[in-house]
C-alpha positions in Angstrom: -34.8 -1.3 -27.7 -34.2 -4.9 -28.4 -31.7 -6.8 -26.1 -29.4 -9.6 -27.1 -30.7 -12.9 -25.5 -27.6 -13.0 -23.2 -27.8 -9.4 -22.2 -29.6 -8.3 -19.0 -30.7 -4.7 -18.4 -28.1 -2.5 -16.7 -28.7 -2.0 -13.0 -30.6 1.2 -12.3 -28.1 4.0 -11.6 -25.2 2.5 -13.5 -24.5 4.4 -16.7 -23.1 1.9 -19.3 -22.3 3.8 -22.5 -23.6 2.4 -25.8 -21.2 -0.1 -27.3 -19.5 -0.7 -23.9 -18.3 -4.3 -23.5 -20.7 -6.0 -21.1 -18.0 -8.0 -19.2 -16.0 -4.8 -18.5 -19.1 -3.0 -17.3 -19.9 -5.9 -15.0 -16.4 -6.0 -13.6 -16.7 -2.3 -12.9 -20.0 -2.9 -11.2 -18.4 -5.4 -8.9 -15.4 -3.2 -8.1 -17.7 -0.3 -7.2 -19.7 -2.6 -4.9 -16.4 -3.8 -3.4 -15.3 -0.2 -2.8 -18.5 0.6 -1.0 -18.8 -2.6 1.1 -15.1 -3.6 1.6 -15.8 -7.2 0.7 -18.0 -9.1 -1.7 -19.4 -12.6 -1.8 -21.2 -14.8 -4.3 -24.7 -13.8 -3.2 -24.0 -10.0 -3.3 -22.2 -10.4 -6.6 -25.1 -12.2 -8.2 -27.6 -9.7 -6.8 -25.5 -6.7 -8.1 -25.2 -8.1 -11.6 -28.8 -9.6 -11.6 -27.4 -12.9 -12.8 -27.3 -16.5 -11.5 -24.8 -17.7 -9.0 -22.9 -19.8 -11.5 -22.4 -16.7 -13.7 -21.4 -14.6 -10.7 -18.9 -17.3 -9.7 -17.2 -17.2 -13.1 -16.8 -13.4 -12.7 -15.3 -13.7 -9.2 -13.0 -16.6 -10.1 -11.7 -14.8 -13.2 -11.1 -11.6 -11.3 -9.3 -13.5 -8.6 -7.1 -15.3 -11.2 -6.1 -11.9 -12.7 -5.3 -10.3 -9.3 -8.3 -8.0 -9.2 -9.6 -9.9 -6.1 -8.2 -12.1 -3.4 -10.0 -14.2 -0.9 -10.3 -12.8 2.7 -11.8 -16.1 3.7 -13.7 -19.0 2.1 -16.7 -17.0 1.1 -15.6 -13.3 0.9 -13.4 -11.5 -1.6 -11.5 -8.2 -1.2 -9.2 -6.0 -3.3 -6.5 -8.1 -4.9 -2.8 -7.4 -5.4 -3.1 -6.0 -8.9 -5.4 -3.3 -7.7 -3.1 -2.5 -4.9 -0.2 -2.3 -7.3 -2.0 -0.1 -9.8 -3.4 2.1 -7.0 0.1 2.6 -5.5 1.5 3.4 -8.9 -1.2 5.9 -9.4 -0.5 7.5 -6.0 3.2 7.8 -6.9 2.3 9.5 -10.2 -0.1 11.8 -8.3 2.9 13.4 -6.5 3.9 11.6 -3.3 7.4 10.9 -4.7 7.9 14.4 -6.0 6.5 15.9 -2.8 8.7 13.7 -0.6 12.0 14.4 -2.5 13.0 17.8 -0.9 11.8 16.7 2.5 13.8 13.5 2.3 16.9 15.6 1.5 16.3 17.7 4.5 15.9 14.7 6.8 19.0 13.1 5.4 21.1 16.2 6.1 19.8 16.4 9.7 20.4 12.7 10.6 23.4 12.1 8.2 22.0 8.8 7.0 20.4 7.5 3.8 16.6 8.2 3.6 14.3 5.9 1.6 10.7 6.3 0.5 8.9 2.9 0.0 5.6 2.1 -1.6 3.6 -1.1 -1.7 3.5 -2.9 -5.2 0.8 -5.4 -4.3 3.2 -8.0 -3.1 6.0 -6.4 -1.1 7.6 -3.0 -0.3 9.4 -1.4 -3.2 11.9 1.5 -3.0 10.4 4.5 -4.9 12.9 7.2 -4.0 16.3 7.5 -2.2 18.4 10.3 -0.9 21.8 8.8 -0.2 23.9 10.3 2.5 27.6 10.8 1.6 28.8 12.7 4.7 30.2 9.6 6.4 32.8 7.2 5.2 30.5 4.3 6.1 27.0 4.7 4.7 24.3 2.6 3.1 23.4 2.6 -0.6 19.9 1.6 -1.7 18.8 1.2 -5.3 15.4 2.6 -6.5 13.2 -0.3 -7.5 14.7 -2.7 -4.9 12.1 -5.1 -3.4 12.4 -5.4 0.3 12.0 -8.7 2.1 9.5 -9.6 4.8 10.5 -8.4 8.3 12.2 -5.2 7.2 11.2 -2.0 9.0 9.2 -0.8 6.0 7.5 -4.2 5.6 6.5 -4.0 9.3 5.0 -0.6 8.8 2.8 -1.8 5.9 1.9 -4.9 7.9 1.1 -3.1 11.1 -1.1 -0.5 9.5 -2.7 -2.6 6.8 -6.2 -2.0 8.2 -5.5 1.7 7.6 -4.4 1.3 3.9 -6.0 0.6 0.6 -4.6 -3.0 0.5 -4.5 -6.1 2.5 -0.9 -7.2 1.9 -0.9 -10.1 4.3 -3.3 -12.8 5.3 -2.4 -14.2 8.7 -2.7 -17.8 9.7 -0.8 -21.0 9.6 -0.5 -20.9 5.8 1.2 -17.5 5.9 4.8 -18.3 4.8 6.3 -15.2 6.5 4.2 -15.0 9.6 7.0 -16.4 11.9 9.5 -13.9 10.5 7.6 -10.8 11.6 7.0 -9.9 15.3 6.4 -6.8 17.4 3.6 -5.4 15.2 1.6 -4.3 18.3 4.6 -2.2 19.4 4.8 -0.7 15.9 1.2 0.3 16.0 1.6 1.7 19.6 4.7 3.8 18.9 4.1 4.5 15.2 7.7 3.4 14.3 9.4 0.2 13.2 13.1 -0.4 14.0 14.7 -3.4 12.5 18.4 -4.5 12.2 20.2 -7.0 10.0 23.2 -8.5 11.8 24.4 -10.2 8.6 24.4 -6.9 6.7 25.3 -4.6 9.6 22.4 -2.3 8.7 19.6 -0.8 10.8 16.4 0.8 9.4 13.9 3.0 11.2 10.6 3.5 9.4 7.3 5.4 9.9 4.1 5.6 7.9 3.2 8.3 5.5 -0.6 9.1 5.2 -2.6 10.8 2.6 -5.2 13.6 3.1 -7.8 11.0 4.3 -5.4 9.5 6.8 -4.7 6.3 4.9 -1.2 4.9 4.8 0.2 5.2 1.3 4.0 4.9 1.9 6.8 4.4 4.4 9.6 6.8 5.1 12.8 5.2 6.5 16.3 6.1 7.7 18.8 3.4 6.8 22.3 3.3 8.1 25.2 1.3 9.6 23.9 -0.5 12.7 26.4 1.1 15.1 25.5 4.6 13.9 21.7 4.4 14.0 20.1 4.4 17.5 17.7 1.6 18.3 15.5 3.5 20.7 12.1 4.7 19.6 12.5 8.1 21.1 15.9 8.9 19.6 16.7 12.1 17.7 16.6 10.1 14.4 13.1 9.0 15.1 12.0 12.5 16.0 13.4 13.9 12.8 11.9 11.1 10.8 8.5 11.7 12.2 8.8 15.4 11.5 9.7 14.5 7.9 6.7 12.1 7.5 4.4 14.8 8.9 5.7 17.3 6.4 5.0 14.9 3.6 1.5 14.3 5.0 0.8 18.0 5.0 2.2 18.4 1.5 -0.1 15.6 0.3 -3.1 17.3 2.0 -2.2 20.7 0.5 -1.9 19.2 -2.9 -5.4 17.7 -2.7 -6.9 20.9 -1.5 -5.2 23.0 -4.2 -6.4 20.5 -6.9 -10.0 20.9 -5.6 -9.9 24.7 -5.9 
């Protein structure tokens, strides 16, 4: 079979359908390599594609520009924010939102506060589902689709457990514009719960991670209420109920995967 002068043979083991666009196939090659290795650099990209370093650099630079990759350091790339966003959206469509809804209602009835499910969109936490409490005169309303700022309880959950998720939402260092706003992440990792208050808004949120069948953090479940009504202790009844709710969602996700495999 004759090859176009600019076309190199496909790497052994990679099935590229006839008529497939070469650039797309190469991008897929690099993403598969990244999925296996966790990071990718110029040398490994060039070897994977069987091309020169200048060609590999163009692929990496273009993928970074479009959000498919982001730099971990000067020489290494990792999954970018677009992939994190698309992966999170796919997760939500695979059932985490639907599975969480009845459990959120149960948690809300027990603690008498608004319960919020948050996912990561590649840049920040986004509210995916809300069960609003109406049993108290004073309660908190949260809109679905709201983007949460850095330093919120949900944000701290994603930040604290980023090494156990499919994304790297933050790069620490002096250039990190939000680094000084977030503290206490070691405590969040130790206790498994983030508790944060806003004095200006009079609101306190308590958040815990939600994990999929493989143990990866895919969402955060939070109780949000008026500061004076939400305990700030990490062993309160609210925290206990919230943890039970998160565990129930974890089990529901695991059961959903197992039933799909049957």
